[in-house]
N, CA and C of each residue as an Amber inpcrd file, in Angstrom:
protein
   423
  22.1110000 -80.4090000 -27.0840000  20.9960000 -79.7880000 -26.3890000
  19.8180000 -80.7720000 -26.3440000  19.1920000 -80.9260000 -25.1910000
  18.0740000 -81.8470000 -24.9950000  16.7640000 -81.1200000 -25.2850000
  15.8990000 -81.8090000 -26.0490000  14.5830000 -81.2470000 -26.3670000
  13.6800000 -81.3420000 -25.1480000  13.1060000 -80.2230000 -24.7370000
  12.2200000 -80.1960000 -23.5770000  10.7820000 -80.0530000 -24.0680000
   9.9750000 -81.1360000 -23.9800000   8.5940000 -81.0910000 -24.4750000
   7.7450000 -80.0050000 -23.8140000   8.0650000 -79.6380000 -22.5770000
   7.2770000 -78.6200000 -21.8800000   7.4850000 -77.2350000 -22.4810000
   8.6320000 -77.0110000 -23.1300000   8.9260000 -75.7030000 -23.7150000
   8.4770000 -75.5930000 -25.1740000   8.0910000 -76.7150000 -25.7790000
   7.6130000 -76.6860000 -27.1510000   6.2580000 -76.0010000 -27.2300000
   6.0620000 -75.2350000 -28.2690000   4.7690000 -74.5870000 -28.4860000
   3.7600000 -75.6490000 -28.9240000   2.6420000 -75.6890000 -28.2470000
   1.6110000 -76.6660000 -28.5890000   0.8190000 -76.1650000 -29.7890000
   0.5570000 -77.0890000 -30.7010000  -0.2230000 -76.7460000 -31.8930000
  -1.3140000 -77.7890000 -32.1000000  -2.3010000 -77.4180000 -32.8840000
  -3.4250000 -78.2870000 -33.2140000  -2.9190000 -79.5860000 -33.8420000
  -3.4760000 -80.7020000 -33.4020000  -3.0880000 -82.0110000 -33.9290000
  -3.4580000 -82.1610000 -35.4020000  -4.4060000 -81.3760000 -35.8990000
  -4.8570000 -81.5140000 -37.2840000  -4.1440000 -80.5520000 -38.2300000
  -4.2250000 -79.2740000 -37.9620000  -3.6460000 -78.2910000 -38.8870000
  -2.1610000 -78.0340000 -38.6150000  -1.7020000 -78.3890000 -37.4450000
  -0.3050000 -78.2090000 -37.0540000   0.1400000 -76.7450000 -37.0860000
  -0.8280000 -75.8180000 -36.9810000  -0.4890000 -74.4000000 -37.0440000
  -0.9990000 -73.6250000 -35.8440000  -2.2890000 -73.6800000 -35.6130000
  -2.9160000 -72.8530000 -34.5820000  -2.7730000 -73.5050000 -33.2110000
  -2.8220000 -72.6870000 -32.1780000  -2.7790000 -73.2680000 -30.8270000
  -4.0900000 -74.0040000 -30.5440000  -4.0320000 -75.0930000 -29.8160000
  -5.2580000 -75.8480000 -29.5160000  -6.1440000 -75.1070000 -28.5230000
  -7.4640000 -75.2750000 -28.6880000  -8.4460000 -74.6890000 -27.7750000
  -9.0870000 -75.7390000 -26.8790000  -9.0140000 -76.9940000 -27.3060000
  -9.6840000 -78.0420000 -26.5340000  -9.0450000 -79.3890000 -26.8000000
  -9.3790000 -80.3220000 -25.9320000  -8.9460000 -81.7080000 -26.0930000
 -10.2000000 -82.5230000 -26.4180000 -10.1640000 -83.2300000 -27.5420000
 -11.3100000 -84.0630000 -27.9250000 -11.4000000 -85.2390000 -26.9580000
 -12.5280000 -85.4110000 -26.2860000 -12.6440000 -86.4830000 -25.2870000
 -12.4090000 -87.8840000 -25.8570000 -12.9160000 -88.1510000 -27.0530000
 -12.8190000 -89.4990000 -27.6210000 -11.4060000 -89.8620000 -28.0380000
 -10.6620000 -88.8780000 -28.5510000  -9.3370000 -89.1670000 -29.1070000
  -8.1880000 -88.6060000 -28.2820000  -8.5070000 -87.7180000 -27.3370000
  -7.5070000 -87.0370000 -26.5050000  -6.5940000 -86.1160000 -27.3260000
  -6.9970000 -85.7990000 -28.5520000  -6.2050000 -84.9110000 -29.3990000
  -6.4730000 -83.4600000 -29.0260000  -5.4230000 -82.6480000 -29.0370000
  -5.5580000 -81.2140000 -28.8070000  -5.7820000 -80.5520000 -30.1700000
  -6.9090000 -79.8470000 -30.2900000  -7.2530000 -79.2590000 -31.5850000
  -7.6970000 -77.8120000 -31.4250000  -7.5410000 -77.0530000 -32.5070000
  -8.0370000 -75.6750000 -32.5130000  -9.5480000 -75.6880000 -32.7930000
 -10.1730000 -74.5730000 -32.5280000 -11.6270000 -74.4610000 -32.6860000
 -12.0520000 -74.7710000 -34.1200000 -11.3660000 -74.2020000 -35.0930000
 -11.7440000 -74.3840000 -36.4890000 -11.6560000 -75.8440000 -36.9180000
 -10.5760000 -76.5190000 -36.5480000 -10.4140000 -77.9330000 -36.9000000
 -11.4280000 -78.8070000 -36.1670000 -11.7590000 -78.4340000 -34.9320000
 -12.7780000 -79.1880000 -34.2040000 -14.1020000 -79.1320000 -34.9490000
 -14.5020000 -77.9240000 -35.3900000 -15.7720000 -77.7900000 -36.1140000
 -15.7750000 -78.6370000 -37.3880000 -14.6940000 -78.5960000 -38.1280000
 -14.6020000 -79.3760000 -39.3700000 -14.7410000 -80.8630000 -39.0650000
 -14.0230000 -81.3530000 -38.0650000 -14.0770000 -82.7780000 -37.7060000
 -15.4580000 -83.1600000 -37.1760000 -16.0260000 -82.3250000 -36.3310000
 -17.3520000 -82.5660000 -35.7490000 -18.4040000 -82.6980000 -36.8470000
 -18.4180000 -81.7420000 -37.7670000 -19.4020000 -81.7530000 -38.8530000
 -19.1780000 -82.9410000 -39.7870000 -17.9100000 -83.2430000 -40.1010000
 -17.6010000 -84.3720000 -40.9880000 -18.0480000 -85.6980000 -40.3590000
 -17.7900000 -85.8630000 -39.0710000 -18.1530000 -87.1140000 -38.4040000
 -19.6660000 -87.2910000 -38.3460000 -20.3910000 -86.2200000 -38.1150000
 -21.8550000 -86.3170000 -38.0980000 -22.3630000 -86.6760000 -39.4900000
 -21.8390000 -85.9940000 -40.5120000 -22.2440000 -86.2940000 -41.8880000
 -21.9530000 -87.7520000 -42.2420000 -20.7630000 -88.2270000 -41.9080000
 -20.4010000 -89.6110000 -42.2190000 -21.3320000 -90.5960000 -41.5270000
 -21.7260000 -90.3020000 -40.2990000 -22.6560000 -91.1720000 -39.5710000
 -24.0320000 -91.1620000 -40.2260000 -24.5130000 -89.9860000 -40.5990000
 -25.8190000 -89.8740000 -41.2620000 -25.8370000 -90.7000000 -42.5440000
 -24.7780000 -90.5860000 -43.3400000 -24.7070000 -91.3070000 -44.6120000
 -24.5330000 -92.8110000 -44.3850000 -23.5870000 -93.1840000 -43.5370000
 -23.2950000 -94.5990000 -43.3040000 -24.5050000 -95.3480000 -42.7350000
 -25.1680000 -94.7320000 -41.7740000 -26.2940000 -95.3920000 -41.1090000
 -27.6300000 -95.1610000 -41.8230000 -27.5930000 -94.3810000 -42.9010000
 -28.8070000 -94.0770000 -43.6820000 -29.9280000 -93.5870000 -42.7620000
 -29.5990000 -92.6010000 -41.9500000 -30.5200000 -92.1120000 -40.9290000
 -31.7370000 -91.4140000 -41.5450000 -31.5330000 -90.7090000 -42.6620000
 -32.6260000 -89.9540000 -43.2850000 -32.7830000 -90.3470000 -44.7430000
 -34.0030000 -90.0900000 -45.2590000 -34.2760000 -90.2370000 -46.6830000
 -34.6970000 -88.8790000 -47.2200000 -34.2800000 -88.5940000 -48.4360000
 -34.6450000 -87.3450000 -49.0970000 -36.1640000 -87.1550000 -49.0100000
 -36.5510000 -85.9270000 -48.6890000 -37.9670000 -85.5820000 -48.6210000
 -38.5990000 -85.7850000 -47.2480000 -37.8780000 -86.3970000 -46.3250000
 -38.4400000 -86.6150000 -44.9880000 -38.5850000 -85.3000000 -44.2430000
 -39.6080000 -85.2570000 -43.3980000 -39.8010000 -84.1300000 -42.4890000
 -39.1710000 -84.5190000 -41.1630000 -38.2740000 -83.6750000 -40.6770000
 -37.5290000 -83.9800000 -39.4550000 -37.7810000 -82.8750000 -38.4410000
 -38.2910000 -83.2700000 -37.2850000 -38.5390000 -82.3260000 -36.2100000
 -37.3340000 -82.3210000 -35.2780000 -36.8690000 -81.1350000 -34.9610000
 -35.7700000 -80.9630000 -34.0190000 -36.3730000 -80.4410000 -32.7210000
 -36.2840000 -81.2460000 -31.6640000 -36.7910000 -80.8280000 -30.3610000
 -35.9210000 -79.6780000 -29.8710000 -36.5320000 -78.5310000 -29.6470000
 -35.7900000 -77.3100000 -29.3270000 -36.1740000 -76.7950000 -27.9490000
 -35.2540000 -76.9650000 -26.9930000 -35.5050000 -76.4800000 -25.6330000
 -34.9970000 -75.0550000 -25.4510000 -34.0870000 -74.6470000 -26.3290000
 -33.4380000 -73.3530000 -26.1590000 -32.1040000 -73.4690000 -25.4460000
 -31.7680000 -74.6700000 -25.0340000 -30.4730000 -74.9100000 -24.3940000
 -29.3840000 -75.1050000 -25.4350000 -28.1640000 -75.2710000 -24.9540000
 -27.0270000 -75.3580000 -25.8770000 -27.0790000 -76.6140000 -26.7430000
 -27.5240000 -77.7370000 -26.1930000 -27.5380000 -78.9730000 -26.9750000
 -28.4970000 -78.8900000 -28.1590000 -29.7290000 -78.4470000 -27.9120000
 -30.6920000 -78.3760000 -29.0140000 -30.3380000 -77.2620000 -29.9940000
 -29.7020000 -76.2020000 -29.5050000 -29.2670000 -75.1270000 -30.3980000
 -28.1540000 -75.6220000 -31.3230000 -27.1960000 -76.3690000 -30.7910000
 -26.1310000 -76.9420000 -31.6180000 -26.7180000 -77.9390000 -32.6090000
 -27.6740000 -78.7450000 -32.1710000 -28.3090000 -79.7090000 -33.0660000
 -29.0200000 -78.9940000 -34.2180000 -29.7920000 -77.9580000 -33.9100000
 -30.4990000 -77.2080000 -34.9570000 -29.4950000 -76.5920000 -35.9320000
 -28.4630000 -75.9560000 -35.3950000 -27.4380000 -75.3440000 -36.2400000
 -26.7860000 -76.3780000 -37.1550000 -26.3760000 -77.5030000 -36.5730000
 -25.6500000 -78.5240000 -37.3260000 -26.5320000 -79.1810000 -38.3760000
 -27.7610000 -79.4980000 -38.0300000 -28.6600000 -80.1200000 -39.0080000
 -28.9690000 -79.1770000 -40.1590000 -29.2020000 -77.9140000 -39.8670000
 -29.4510000 -76.9280000 -40.9250000 -28.2220000 -76.8100000 -41.8230000
 -27.0520000 -76.6820000 -41.2320000 -25.8020000 -76.5510000 -41.9730000
 -25.5680000 -77.7590000 -42.8770000 -25.6610000 -78.9640000 -42.3240000
 -25.3800000 -80.1710000 -43.1010000 -26.4500000 -80.4260000 -44.1610000
 -27.7050000 -80.1440000 -43.8450000 -28.7820000 -80.3120000 -44.8200000
 -28.5380000 -79.4090000 -46.0320000 -28.1130000 -78.1850000 -45.7810000
 -27.8110000 -77.2550000 -46.8750000 -26.5310000 -77.6660000 -47.6160000
 -25.4950000 -77.9890000 -46.8680000 -24.1920000 -78.2980000 -47.4690000
 -24.2250000 -79.5600000 -48.3260000 -24.8770000 -80.6100000 -47.8220000
 -24.8490000 -81.9090000 -48.5040000 -26.1560000 -82.2400000 -49.2220000
 -27.0800000 -81.2880000 -49.2340000 -28.3430000 -81.4560000 -49.9540000
 -29.0420000 -82.7710000 -49.5930000 -29.2830000 -82.9710000 -48.2880000
 -30.0150000 -84.1610000 -47.8440000 -31.4640000 -84.1340000 -48.3290000
 -31.9610000 -82.9300000 -48.5950000 -33.3480000 -82.8170000 -49.0350000
 -34.3460000 -83.0040000 -47.9120000 -33.9500000 -82.6470000 -46.6900000
 -34.8360000 -82.7970000 -45.5300000 -35.6320000 -81.5180000 -45.3140000
 -36.8280000 -81.6840000 -44.8110000 -37.6370000 -80.5530000 -44.3800000
 -37.5050000 -80.4800000 -42.8640000 -36.7460000 -79.5070000 -42.3760000
 -36.4510000 -79.3960000 -40.9480000 -37.4320000 -78.4520000 -40.2620000
 -37.8290000 -78.8080000 -39.0350000 -38.7280000 -77.9990000 -38.2200000
 -38.2150000 -77.9720000 -36.7910000 -38.4890000 -76.8920000 -36.0990000
 -38.2170000 -76.8070000 -34.6660000 -39.5220000 -77.0160000 -33.9160000
 -39.4690000 -77.7650000 -32.8380000 -40.6300000 -77.9870000 -31.9730000
 -40.2100000 -77.7330000 -30.5440000 -40.9710000 -76.9060000 -29.8470000
 -40.6820000 -76.6110000 -28.4470000 -41.9400000 -76.8110000 -27.6180000
 -41.7530000 -77.2000000 -26.3820000 -42.8690000 -77.4300000 -25.4650000
 -42.7920000 -76.4140000 -24.3310000 -43.8990000 -75.7340000 -24.1160000
 -44.0240000 -74.8110000 -22.9830000 -44.8250000 -75.5340000 -21.9060000
 -44.1370000 -75.9390000 -20.8640000 -44.7860000 -76.7050000 -19.7940000
 -45.7020000 -75.8490000 -18.9320000 -45.5150000 -74.5490000 -19.0020000
 -46.3400000 -73.6680000 -18.1860000 -45.8100000 -73.5290000 -16.7680000
 -44.4880000 -73.4710000 -16.6360000 -43.8630000 -73.2550000 -15.3350000
 -43.3900000 -71.8060000 -15.3240000 -44.0640000 -70.9950000 -14.5350000
 -43.7970000 -69.5590000 -14.5270000 -42.3240000 -69.2660000 -14.2420000
 -41.7080000 -68.4620000 -15.1160000 -40.3260000 -68.0580000 -14.9430000
 -39.2920000 -69.0950000 -15.3500000 -39.7370000 -70.2850000 -15.7610000
 -38.7910000 -71.3610000 -16.0990000 -38.4760000 -71.4060000 -17.5870000
 -39.4810000 -71.3520000 -18.4150000 -39.3060000 -71.5570000 -19.8460000
 -39.2080000 -70.2480000 -20.6330000 -39.5060000 -69.1190000 -20.0110000
 -39.5820000 -67.8440000 -20.7280000 -38.3040000 -67.5200000 -21.5090000
 -37.1550000 -67.5430000 -20.8430000 -35.8920000 -67.2030000 -21.5150000
 -35.5470000 -68.2020000 -22.6130000 -35.7470000 -69.4860000 -22.3250000
 -35.3740000 -70.4930000 -23.3170000 -36.3000000 -70.4450000 -24.5330000
 -37.5660000 -70.0820000 -24.3350000 -38.4680000 -69.9320000 -25.4870000
 -38.0340000 -68.7570000 -26.3580000 -37.5070000 -67.7200000 -25.7440000
 -36.9790000 -66.5890000 -26.5180000 -35.7680000 -67.0350000 -27.3450000
 -34.9360000 -67.8950000 -26.7570000 -33.7870000 -68.4360000 -27.4980000
 -34.2640000 -69.2570000 -28.6770000 -35.2930000 -70.0820000 -28.4660000
 -35.8440000 -70.8990000 -29.5510000 -36.3810000 -70.0010000 -30.6680000
 -37.0300000 -68.9100000 -30.3080000 -37.5470000 -67.9760000 -31.3170000
 -36.4070000 -67.3250000 -32.0920000 -35.3140000 -67.0280000 -31.4110000
 -34.1380000 -66.4920000 -32.1100000 -33.5340000 -67.5400000 -33.0420000
 -33.5080000 -68.8040000 -32.5930000 -33.0180000 -69.8980000 -33.4370000
 -33.8520000 -70.0100000 -34.7110000 -35.1440000 -69.8460000 -34.5760000
 -36.0530000 -69.8930000 -35.7400000 -35.6130000 -68.8700000 -36.7780000
 -35.3620000 -67.6540000 -36.3260000 -34.9470000 -66.5860000 -37.2400000
 -33.5370000 -66.8340000 -37.7730000 -32.6300000 -67.1820000 -36.8870000
 -31.2290000 -67.3580000 -37.2640000 -31.0490000 -68.4790000 -38.2830000
 -31.7420000 -69.6090000 -38.0790000 -31.5650000 -70.7720000 -38.9460000
 -32.6530000 -70.8620000 -40.0130000 -33.5760000 -69.9130000 -40.0090000
 -34.6750000 -69.8740000 -40.9850000 -35.3990000 -71.2190000 -41.0460000
 -35.8130000 -71.6960000 -39.8700000 -36.5440000 -72.9530000 -39.7630000
 -37.9200000 -72.6740000 -39.1750000 -38.9490000 -73.3490000 -39.6660000
 -40.2700000 -73.1980000 -39.0670000 -40.2420000 -73.6520000 -37.6010000
 -41.0460000 -73.0120000 -36.7690000 -41.1120000 -73.3270000 -35.3400000
 -42.5540000 -73.5120000 -34.9230000 -42.7920000 -74.5710000 -34.1640000
 -44.0970000 -74.8020000 -33.5380000 -43.8640000 -74.8990000 -32.0410000
 -44.5630000 -74.0690000 -31.2730000 -44.4950000 -74.1410000 -29.8180000
 -45.8320000 -74.7020000 -29.3320000 -45.7640000 -75.8290000 -28.6720000
 -46.9530000 -76.4400000 -28.0790000 -46.9020000 -76.1970000 -26.5760000
 -48.0450000 -75.9540000 -25.9940000 -48.0880000 -75.7480000 -24.5450000
 -48.9340000 -76.8280000 -23.8920000 -48.5920000 -77.1280000 -22.6500000
 -49.4250000 -78.0500000 -21.8760000 -50.8510000 -77.5250000 -21.8110000
 -50.9900000 -76.1970000 -21.7050000 -52.3210000 -75.5840000 -21.6210000
 -53.1390000 -75.9300000 -22.8660000 -52.5240000 -75.8020000 -24.0450000
 -53.2370000 -76.1270000 -25.2870000 -53.4750000 -77.6280000 -25.4280000
 -52.5160000 -78.4240000 -25.0420000 -52.6190000 -79.8680000 -25.2210000
 -53.5250000 -80.5420000 -24.1810000 -53.3980000 -80.1190000 -22.9160000
 -54.0710000 -80.8290000 -21.8220000 -55.0400000 -79.9680000 -21.0300000
 -55.1060000 -78.6970000 -21.3960000 -55.9750000 -77.7320000 -20.7120000
 -55.5250000 -77.4540000 -19.2740000 -54.2360000 -77.6230000 -18.9990000
 -53.6420000 -77.2400000 -17.7210000 -52.1500000 -77.0030000 -17.9100000
 -51.6070000 -76.1860000 -17.0420000 -50.1560000 -75.9580000 -17.0430000
 -49.5380000 -76.8050000 -15.9440000 -48.2420000 -76.9320000 -15.9700000
 -47.5550000 -77.6790000 -14.9060000 -47.7960000 -76.9970000 -13.5560000
 -47.7760000 -75.6720000 -13.5350000 -48.0550000 -74.9460000 -12.2920000
 -49.4480000 -75.2660000 -11.7660000 -50.4370000 -75.3070000 -12.6500000
 -51.8030000 -75.6480000 -12.2290000 -51.8820000 -77.0710000 -11.6960000
 -51.1780000 -77.9950000 -12.3470000 -51.1920000 -79.3870000 -11.9170000
 -50.5740000 -79.5300000 -10.5280000 -49.4740000 -78.8230000 -10.2770000
 -48.8140000 -78.9190000  -8.9750000 -49.7000000 -78.3930000  -7.8420000
 -50.5260000 -77.3860000  -8.1520000 -51.4400000 -76.8650000  -7.1390000
 -52.4830000 -77.8950000  -6.7110000 -52.7760000 -78.8450000  -7.5710000
 -53.7870000 -79.8750000  -7.2760000 -53.2100000 -81.0720000  -6.5350000
 -51.8920000 -81.1650000  -6.4990000 -51.2690000 -82.3310000  -5.8290000
 -51.2170000 -82.1640000  -4.3320000
């Protein structure tokens, strides 16, 4: 009997048990969600340690737009700081440009991130910083 690779059940390249959920772009490996998270977190930690990116006691600001990238960054930094005891003081910083209807939802996400990750949050606005909003500036152009 000939083995047909198309009929074989696909499994995670790491755990060899669960079905894969994604293909890692860098390695082209098919991995399950759980193994991806473990590898992702381990690789970030190894980079932080190898490159000596932070020193214990440093204050680190995480730019928080409320989008998926900054949310993943906040989650991962909080997780790794707690897990590996980097000793970092993490903060979220968000900028409100003052564009009506543009930043409202994402600022709500940032506020939820503050609560979820128990990180201090500072929201700065163009109005507070420059005494004008982006909408006001566009009206003058």
